[in-house]
C-alpha positions, 0 to 999 in steps of 0.5 A: 500500500502506498504511503500517504502523501502529506499536504505539505509534501504536495505543496512543496512539490508544486512550489519546486516544480514551479520554481524549476519551470520559472528558472528554466523559462527565465534562462531560455528567455535570456539565451533567446534574447542574447541570440536575437540581439546577436550579442556574444562574449567576443563582441562584448570584448570589443571597444566602441559602438557595435557596427558591421565593421570590426577590427582585431589587432594582434600586437606581436613581439610583446616581451614584457608583461608589465603595463598595458598595450595601447592601440590608437586608431586614426581615420583616413586623414593625413592631417589627423594621423599622429596628431594630438586629439586626431585619433578616432579611438584608443583601445587599451588591454593588459600586456600579455606576451608574446602577443596582446589581442585588442578589438574595436568596432569601427564606424564604417569600411574604409582605410585606417591607420593604427599606432601601438605602444606598450605603456610600461609605466601605466601613465597613458602616454607614449614616453620619449627620451630627452632626444625625442626617441621612443622610450617604450616599445611601439609599432605601426600598421603595415610595419613600415621601415623607419630608419629615421623619423616618422613613416609616411602616412601612405605607408601606414594606411590599410583597407578595412572591409565590412565584417571582421578584419585582422591586422598584426603589428609587431612591437619594436624595441624602444630606442632610448 
């Protein structure tokens, strides 16, 4: 003969089932919302306003893990390239050796320029020696040769198309 079921057991079973269904439904709705909006963990890691153009920047030859790696993205305008407040965006991530990954949403497809440096002392400035030489590791898109002085604007430009884009920029040792 089955054991008698107490009224409190029926209530507990109903509450448990209700809680289980609510939790299950809530998680399903949350997952559906994320899928519907197209948000993923990878997109959350990108700086800027989500758009149809995303740039992944791999900063290579990172030797030291101190500080941060900073990437400054410039619009396709020679007057704004490397100019004070000429940037479109700046992205910073903790330094990771041998490569630090950064991600940024861009407003549109087109041509851009990127300058990177490893901010070893965390002051958010690209430090130079008394002679004006780089005091921190640095690099530029397309890795142009720069024997003396700054490279040309044209040598740093690169195309960006709709969707995902990836560039690799090696760091060069500070000269100071």
